[in-house]
C-alpha positions as CSV (number, residue, x, y, z in Angstrom):
1,M,217.2,110.8,105.5
2,L,214.2,109.5,105.4
3,T,211.0,110.1,103.6
4,V,207.7,111.2,105.3
5,R,206.6,107.5,104.7
6,E,209.2,105.8,106.3
7,A,209.1,108.5,109.2
8,L,205.2,107.9,109.6
9,L,206.0,103.8,109.4
10,Q,209.3,103.9,112.0
11,G,207.3,106.3,114.1
12,T,204.3,104.1,114.4
13,Q,206.4,101.1,115.2
14,L,208.5,103.0,117.7
15,L,204.8,103.8,119.5
16,E,203.6,100.5,119.4
17,Q,206.8,98.9,121.0
18,A,206.0,101.4,123.8
19,N,202.1,100.2,124.0
20,V,200.8,103.6,123.2
21,A,197.4,103.4,122.2
22,S,196.2,104.4,118.6
23,S,200.1,104.5,117.6
24,R,199.3,105.2,114.0
25,L,197.2,108.3,114.8
26,T,199.3,109.4,117.2
27,A,202.3,109.3,115.0
28,E,200.3,111.2,112.1
29,V,199.4,113.6,114.8
30,L,203.0,113.8,115.9
31,L,204.4,113.9,112.4
32,C,202.4,116.9,111.3
33,H,203.0,118.8,114.1
34,A,207.0,118.3,113.6
35,L,206.0,119.5,109.7
36,A,203.8,121.9,110.5
37,K,201.2,120.5,108.1
38,E,197.8,119.1,108.2
39,R,197.4,115.2,107.8
40,P,196.6,115.2,104.0
41,F,200.2,116.4,103.1
42,L,201.5,113.2,104.9
43,Y,200.0,110.9,101.4
44,S,200.3,113.5,99.3
45,H,204.1,114.1,100.0
46,G,205.0,110.5,101.3
47,E,208.3,110.5,99.1
48,D,209.5,113.9,100.1
49,E,212.5,113.8,102.7
50,L,212.2,115.5,106.1
51,S,214.7,118.0,106.6
52,E,217.0,117.6,109.3
53,L,214.9,120.1,111.7
54,A,211.9,118.0,111.0
55,W,213.5,114.8,111.8
56,I,215.0,116.6,115.2
57,H,211.3,117.8,116.2
58,Y,209.5,114.5,115.0
59,G,212.3,112.4,117.1
60,R,211.5,114.6,120.4
61,Y,207.8,114.1,119.9
62,L,208.0,110.5,119.5
63,H,210.6,110.1,122.9
64,Q,208.1,112.3,125.0
65,R,205.0,110.3,123.9
66,M,206.7,107.2,124.6
67,Q,207.6,108.6,128.0
68,G,204.1,109.0,129.1
69,T,203.6,112.4,127.8
70,P,200.0,113.5,126.4
71,T,200.1,114.2,122.7
72,Q,198.1,117.2,123.2
73,Y,200.7,118.6,125.8
74,I,203.4,117.8,123.2
75,T,201.1,119.6,120.5
76,K,200.0,122.1,122.9
77,T,196.5,121.8,121.2
78,Q,193.2,120.2,122.3
79,E,190.1,120.6,119.8
80,F,186.9,121.3,121.8
81,Y,183.4,122.1,120.6
82,G,185.0,122.4,117.4
83,R,187.7,125.2,118.3
84,P,191.5,124.7,118.8
85,F,192.7,125.4,122.7
86,R,196.0,125.8,123.9
87,V,196.6,123.3,126.6
88,T,199.9,123.4,129.1
89,P,200.6,121.0,131.6
90,A,199.2,123.7,134.0
91,V,195.9,122.9,132.8
92,L,193.6,119.6,132.2
93,I,193.0,118.5,128.7
94,P,189.5,118.9,127.7
95,R,187.5,115.8,127.0
96,P,184.9,115.1,124.5
97,E,182.2,114.5,127.1
98,T,182.6,117.6,128.7
99,E,180.9,119.5,125.8
100,H,177.8,118.0,127.2
101,T,177.8,121.0,129.9
102,I,177.6,123.5,126.8
103,E,174.8,121.6,125.3
104,V,173.1,121.4,128.6
105,A,173.2,125.2,129.1
106,L,172.1,125.9,125.4
107,E,168.9,123.7,126.4
108,R,168.1,125.2,130.0
109,A,169.6,128.8,129.8
110,K,169.9,129.9,126.2
111,D,168.8,133.1,127.7
112,A,171.1,134.0,129.6
113,R,172.8,137.4,129.7
114,T,175.5,136.6,131.9
115,A,177.5,133.5,132.8
116,V,180.6,132.3,135.0
117,D,182.7,129.6,134.6
118,I,184.4,128.4,137.8
119,G,187.4,126.2,137.9
120,C,187.9,127.4,134.2
121,G,191.4,125.4,133.7
122,S,192.2,126.2,129.6
123,G,188.8,128.4,129.6
124,A,187.0,125.7,127.5
125,I,183.7,125.9,129.0
126,G,183.6,129.9,129.5
127,I,185.0,130.6,126.0
128,T,182.9,128.1,124.2
129,W,179.8,129.4,126.2
130,A,180.7,133.2,125.5
131,L,181.3,132.2,121.7
132,E,178.1,129.9,121.4
133,S,175.7,132.6,123.1
134,G,177.2,135.8,122.6
135,S,177.0,136.6,126.3
136,P,179.7,138.0,128.4
137,V,181.4,135.5,130.7
138,S,183.5,135.8,133.7
139,A,185.9,133.1,134.8
140,S,187.7,131.9,138.0
141,D,190.6,129.6,138.6
142,I,193.0,129.2,141.7
143,S,195.7,128.6,139.5
144,P,197.5,131.5,138.0
145,E,198.9,129.5,135.5
146,A,195.7,128.0,134.1
147,V,194.4,131.4,133.8
148,A,197.1,132.9,132.1
149,V,196.3,130.0,129.6
150,A,192.6,130.7,129.8
151,R,193.2,134.1,129.1
152,E,195.2,133.6,125.9
153,N,192.6,131.2,124.8
154,A,190.3,133.8,124.8
155,R,192.3,136.5,123.3
156,R,193.0,134.1,120.5
157,L,189.6,132.9,119.8
158,G,187.8,136.4,120.4
159,A,185.8,135.5,123.4
160,N,184.8,138.2,125.7
161,V,185.9,136.7,128.9
162,D,186.9,138.1,132.0
163,F,189.2,136.3,134.5
164,A,189.9,136.2,138.0
165,V,192.7,134.0,140.0
166,C,190.4,133.1,143.2
167,D,189.0,130.0,145.0
168,L,185.7,129.0,143.3
169,D,183.3,132.0,143.3
170,A,185.6,134.1,145.9
171,A,185.9,137.0,143.4
172,F,182.2,137.2,142.3
173,A,179.3,139.5,143.9
174,T,176.0,138.2,145.3
175,N,173.3,137.9,142.5
176,S,175.6,138.5,139.7
177,F,174.9,135.7,137.1
178,D,172.3,134.0,135.2
179,L,174.4,131.0,134.7
180,V,177.3,129.3,136.8
181,L,179.1,126.6,134.8
182,S,181.8,124.1,136.3
183,N,183.9,121.3,135.7
184,P,185.0,120.8,138.7
185,P,187.9,118.1,140.3
186,Y,185.8,114.7,141.0
187,I,188.0,111.9,140.9
188,P,188.8,110.5,144.6
189,H,192.0,110.4,145.7
190,H,192.0,106.5,145.7
191,E,191.5,106.2,142.5
192,G,194.6,107.8,141.6
193,P,197.0,105.2,141.3
194,Q,194.2,103.3,138.8
195,L,194.5,106.2,136.2
196,Q,196.3,106.0,132.9
197,R,199.6,106.9,133.3
198,E,199.2,109.6,130.9
199,I,196.6,111.4,133.1
200,R,198.4,110.4,136.6
201,E,201.7,111.4,135.8
202,H,201.2,114.6,133.9
203,E,198.0,116.4,134.2
204,P,197.6,119.0,137.3
205,E,196.3,117.1,140.6
206,I,194.6,119.9,141.3
207,A,192.3,119.9,138.8
208,L,191.6,116.2,139.0
209,Y,191.4,114.9,142.6
210,G,187.9,116.1,144.6
211,G,188.7,114.6,147.9
212,P,188.5,111.1,149.4
213,T,185.2,110.3,147.8
214,G,185.4,112.7,144.8
215,V,182.8,115.0,145.7
216,E,183.9,116.9,148.6
217,I,184.5,120.5,146.6
218,Y,180.6,120.2,145.3
219,E,179.2,121.4,148.5
220,R,181.2,124.5,148.4
221,L,180.7,124.8,144.4
222,I,177.0,124.7,144.8
223,A,176.7,126.8,148.3
224,G,178.9,129.5,146.1
225,A,176.5,129.2,143.4
226,A,173.6,129.8,145.1
227,R,174.9,132.9,146.3
228,I,176.0,134.3,143.0
229,L,173.2,133.3,141.0
230,R,170.3,135.7,140.7
231,P,167.3,134.1,141.3
232,G,165.9,131.6,138.6
233,G,169.3,130.9,137.5
234,I,170.9,127.8,136.4
235,L,173.9,125.8,137.6
236,V,175.5,123.5,135.2
237,M,178.2,120.9,136.5
238,E,180.2,118.3,135.2
239,I,180.3,115.0,137.9
240,G,182.0,111.7,137.7
241,Y,180.4,108.8,137.4
242,Q,180.2,107.5,140.8
243,G,179.2,110.6,142.6
244,E,175.6,111.5,141.0
245,S,173.6,110.3,144.2
246,R,175.6,112.0,146.5
247,V,175.7,115.4,144.5
248,R,172.2,115.1,143.8
249,A,171.7,115.0,147.1
250,M,173.2,118.3,147.4
251,L,171.0,120.1,145.2
252,S,167.7,120.2,147.8
253,E,165.9,123.7,148.6
254,P,166.8,126.4,147.2
255,W,167.2,124.3,144.5
256,T,164.6,123.4,142.0
257,E,164.5,121.4,138.6
258,V,167.2,119.0,139.1
259,E,168.2,117.4,135.9
260,T,171.0,114.8,134.9
261,K,172.2,114.1,131.8
262,H,174.2,110.9,130.5
263,D,177.2,110.8,127.9
264,L,177.3,108.7,125.1
265,A,178.7,105.9,126.9
266,G,175.4,106.0,129.2
267,W,177.1,107.3,132.3
268,P,175.4,110.3,134.4
269,R,177.7,113.3,133.2
270,V,176.0,116.8,134.1
271,L,173.8,117.9,136.8
272,S,172.0,121.0,136.5
273,A,169.5,122.7,138.5
274,R,167.3,126.0,139.0
275,L,168.1,128.4,141.7
276,S,164.4,128.9,143.4
277,K,163.0,132.3,142.6
278,C,161.5,132.8,146.3
């Protein structure tokens, strides 16, 4: 039976041969998952032999990753805003750049008493807002499977979030919220073949593609936000790099104070606006 050190080296080599990015780190994560240990264990117990069960699990995880399955779907975990979120193929894997939606909301709507996360997926945005702000949150998604994942994340993390299975804002009453948060699908259909294999073949299409241009859903999202926000409420949306000008053009009257936040790579990432008080 292989030692921990040998298993790590062998896994790294297999992933490199399969052209998996960050092969060493990925092997570490998968081996930790197989052993149910943290990364320091790999180096403090390098001469320990793997049990047969751990080797079977590790081998399966390596095979899945070599076949294109994202690491997060194998470990069923992705960190967001410093918290571990459960993820499955029913939900989009939360990205670090999506944390900018929370940052913008904290800047522009820190006094919001009620908020809603539309198209919640894993619940990362809405749950994080509930925990950071201490205010109750509602969340919706058109996918019952996604809502089930988000509900479990809220329970496990102790967040006060209510969930609805519906299309966008359909389940919510007029003038109900001080803050609307959303990371809607925004990739144009024609860009699908250019996406990484892990994204193209494994993440849910309904959470990825926003139509022929990638911005089609924003018109309905913005109209729905205008309906369910109270006067003076804030809308915060993640956008694709190619959609800023077209989405921004949709934020005319009754929207004011339209702002763009760029991500660390310099791309426009978050659009926010205030609903007129008049």
